[in-house]
N, C-alpha and C positions, 0 to 999 in steps of 0.2 A: 299709232297714227293710222295704220292701215285698217284697223278694226275699231273705230271710235266708240261703238256701243259696248266695248269691253273696258272703257276707261274706269278706274285709274290704272288698270293693268293687274298683273299677278303680284299680290302683296304677300310676302313671306309670313309664316305663322310664328317664327322665332327670330331672335336677334341673330346677326351674322356679320360677315365681312364679304363685301363684293371684291373679288380678286379677278380682274380682267373678265373672263367669260364664266366664272363660277361664283356661286353664292355659298359660302362655307358657314355652317351653323357655329354660333358663338355662345359660350356659357357666360353670360353677362350677369353675374350674381351681385346683388347690392352689397353683400358683406365682404366682397373681394375687391381690391383695388383694380381699376380698369386695365392697367398694364398686365395684370395677371389673369384676366379673362382668357379662356382658352378657345382657340380655333382648332378643332380636332385635338391633337396632342401637343400643340405649341402655344405658349403664352402669346397674347396679342402683341405685346411690346416687342418680343423677339421676332415675330412674323413681320411686323412693319420694318424692323431694322434689317432683317434678311432681304427684304424687297427694296431696300434703300429708299424708304418712304419716311416722311416727317413723323415724329412720335406723337402720341396722343396729346401731350401738353402743348404742342404747337398747332393744334387743330381747333376749329370752330364748330360749335354745336348748332345744327339747323334742324328745326322741327318740320317734319313733312306732313301736310294735311291732304295731299292729293297724290298725283302720280310720282312724285319724288320718293315715295315709299316703295316703288316698284324697282327692283334692281335693274331690270332691262331698260327702263327709262333713264335711270341714272347713268348706266353704261353708255347709252346712245348719246346723251347730252355731252358727256365728257369726251367721248371719242370724236364727236363732231367739232369740238374745240381743241383737239390735239392734246388732251389731258388724260393721263393714264387713270382708269377707273379702279382704284383701290380704296375702298370706303367702308369703315366700320359703320354698321347700321343697327342701332340698339333700341329696343322697346322701352318706353318710359311712360309713367302717368303724368300727363301735362295738365296743370290746373288752368281753368278759366277760359279755355278755347276748345272748339270742336270743329270738325270739317263741315262747312256750309257749302253754298252753291254760288259761284261768282255770276254777276249779272252781265255776262258776255258769252259768246260762243267762239270756240277755236276754229281756225280755218279748216281743220280736219273733221269738224262736225260734232264734237262733244261739248258739253257744258261743264267747264272745269270746276274744281273745288276752290274755295277760299275760306279762311278761318272766320268763325263767328265767336263773339264773346258769350261765355257760359259761366257767369259768376257762381261759385259754389260747386261747380262740377269739375271732374277731371276726365280726360280722354286718354285712352291707351294709343299712343302714336309712336311712329318711328322717329328717331333722332339720327341724323347723319353727322359723322365726324369728318369735317372737310379741312384739307390744308389750304393755304393761301391761293394757290392756282385753281384748285377745285371750286372754292367759294367764288372767285372772280368769274370762272366759267359758268357757274350756276346762275349768277346774277345776269349774265348775258342771255340766258334762256328764259328769263322771267320778265318780259317787257310789260305784262299786265299786272305786275305786283310791285309793292314796295317791301324792302327788307327792314324789319324793325326788331328791337331787342325785347325779349321776355325773360322771365326767370323759370328755370326748371330745376326743382330740388335745390334751390338756392344757388344755382349756377347760371351764369349769363349764357343765353342762347338766342338764336335768331329764328324768325318765322316770316314767311312772305305773306303780306296782307294784300287783298284785292284793291286795285285802283278804281274799280267800277261799281262798288257796292255788292251786296249779296241779295239773292232772290228771296222773297217771302212766300209763305203759304197763304191760302185765302183768308186766314184770320190775322194776317199781318205779322206772323212770327217768322224769324229767319228759318229758311229751310235747312234741314240736315241733308248731308250728302247721302244719296241712295244709289243702288245700281243704276247705271246710265239709262238703260232701256225703260225702267220703271219711272225714273225721274222725268225723262222727256215725255213719256206718255201722260204723266200727271200734268205737265205744263200744257200740252196740247188739249187735254180734256177740259182744262180750266179756262182756256182762252180761245174764243172763236177767231179773234184776229190772228193769233199765232197759227191756228189751223189753216186759215186763208193763205197765209204766207208759205207755210211749210208742209201742208198735207196732214193726214190723219194718224200716221204711225211714226214711230221712231226712225224707221228706215227711210220714210219719206223726208223726215226732218233732216237727217244726215245728208241725203242726196241734194236737198234744196239749199242748205246753208253753205255748201261749198261754193255757191255763187256769191261773190263778194257783195253784190247789190242786195241780195236777200239777207245775207248775214248782217249787213249794216242796218237793214230795216228791222231785223229781230233785235239788234242791240238797242235801237231807238225805242222799240216796244218795251223791252225790259226796263229801260231807264224811265219811261213814262208811266208804266202800269205796275211793275212788279218788283221794284227795287227797295231795299232798305240800305241805310248807310253802312259802309265798311267799318270794322272795329277801330281802325286808326289809319293815319297816313296823310300825305299831302293832298292837295286838290286833285280830283279825278281828271283823267284825260280821256280822249276817245280810244276806241279799241285798237289794239295792235296785235298782229299775229306773231 
């Protein structure tokens, strides 16, 4: 939030488990039952039991397409809602979706991710293993998204789909998520109206959209000129922070 041009944050290169202030690498091998995956020298099931946390069988799978794949973001969200951040986070090949770009701007100045449909493709994404309290807390942090069910390796999982649609490129194709600075510069270069509202550079954009009036104007511009429909979900509503 303090450095919006670094969105979605620092994403790990390997599966792991977030344990309070630490991200512990996890050997999540497909040929091994999840409870036997090892965090350092301890089986995951034993670690969760030792920490008095719900077991894997009592957890929900949530696919992360944006900053929910960053342990620091997950930690902040749960601590803000009084929930202890102990979360297995495993990499998986998820069919049919990829990180796209939501057609709204956060109050901190970044343009967040939202999933887009990619039939026939798979994306390497993080899956969060959340207990009931963690899932309820995460729902509260996602006012611009609907949670819906998908299948990952034949298993029921959730993903948060955008309420506001996803941005398209000049050819009308859904944009893929890129580093934030490059993404915003592309949007500015392609839209004189957006440059008029927000300036010529990503830094100008971030500074200007922190003003709620400007942010609302950008939202209306996105909806009028640059939007494609979201993959699924109920009727869209206005932007919320």
